[in-house]
C-alpha positions in Angstrom: -8.7 -9.0 -2.9 -7.1 -10.7 -0.1 -3.2 -10.8 0.0 -1.5 -12.9 2.7 0.7 -10.4 4.7 3.5 -12.9 5.7 3.8 -13.1 1.6 4.4 -9.3 1.0 5.7 -7.7 4.0 9.0 -7.7 5.6 9.1 -9.5 8.8 9.8 -6.5 11.0 6.9 -4.4 9.4 4.4 -7.6 9.7 5.4 -7.6 13.7 4.8 -3.9 13.8 1.3 -4.1 12.3 0.7 -7.2 14.5 1.2 -4.7 17.6 -2.2 -3.3 16.3 -4.2 -6.0 14.9 -3.9 -9.6 14.4 -6.1 -12.1 12.5 -8.2 -9.7 11.0 -8.6 -8.1 7.4 -7.6 -4.5 6.8 -7.9 -2.3 4.0 -4.8 -0.4 2.9 -5.7 2.4 0.4 -4.1 3.3 -2.7 -1.9 6.3 -2.9 -3.0 9.1 -4.6 -0.5 10.6 -7.1 -1.4 14.0 -8.6 0.4 14.2 -12.2 0.5 17.4 -13.8 0.2 17.0 -17.6 2.3 19.7 -20.1 -0.3 22.2 -21.2 1.3 21.9 -24.9 3.0 19.3 -26.7 5.6 20.6 -29.3 6.9 17.9 -31.8 
């Protein structure tokens, strides 16, 4: 899926990213959250 960074990133953050890469696609992985589920559910 392609999303234009200008549409979603604040201008300052976009300028910072452009210091490293311009005019190319990059992959930004999802954050991985570990959710602890309760061992027992009491009703």
